[in-house]
N, C-alpha and C positions, 0 to 999 in steps of 0.2 A: 503491500501499501505506499502510497507516495503521499509526503508530508503533506501536501496541501486535500488532498481527499480525506486523509485521518483527521486536517483540522471541518471540512465540509460536514463529516458523519458524525462525531465524535461533539461540535460544538454547534450540532443543529442549524446549517448556514446555508438559505437558500441558494440552489446553484445559481438563481437570473439574477442573485444579490449585485446591482454593479460596482457597490461599494466595496467588494472583495476581489480583492487584487492584488498581484505579489510585491506590489511598494506600501500596500495599506498599512498604517500601525491598527495592528491586530489588538490593539488595548486602548488605545485611543477612540476605536471607533465601536468597542462596546463586544467584540469577537472575542474577546480571552478576555476574562479576568484571572487574578492571583491562583484563584484554587486551580481555573484551567491551566496555567503557566505552569504547574506543579506536575499535570494531568498529559502535558504537553513532551516538558522537560523526559519526564518517563517512559513515553512512547519513542523520541530519539535516542535518548541511550540504550533502550531495548533494542531497537531496529536497526541500528546502525554499531553498535558495540561500542559506543563512546562514553566519555565521563563526562560531565557538567559541573565544573567546581564553581563555587563559591566565584574564585577569582574570574573565571571565566564570563560569570553573569557582569561581574562590575566593568570587565574590561571590553567585550563585545557590545551592539547591539544585536539587539534578539527580538526586535519587535514587528519583523514582517517578514514575509515567507525570504524575499529574496535575503535579508540578512542573517537568517537562519541556515538558508541553504548553507551560503556562505561560509558562515562559522563549521559547520558539518564537513564540509570541505577541508576545512584546514584542521578540524581533529582528527581526521580521518587521513591526514598527510602527516600528523605528526604521528602517526603511529606506524608508519614506512621506514 
């Protein structure tokens, strides 16, 4: 399951929602709240076999699908 599909399904976003784009802030637009962030982090860690540390959260902007995707790529690159 892709990150985008997970967010659609888990947070019950209507596919026709024009505000749901890869560069929209998921938190400011109300797609995900703080509890949802925990669920999203668990999905990312389990799916991509990476660890999201407190330092990561403070260092990387993780508010949009684009930012999260870039972060995942960086973390996977660090494992190699």
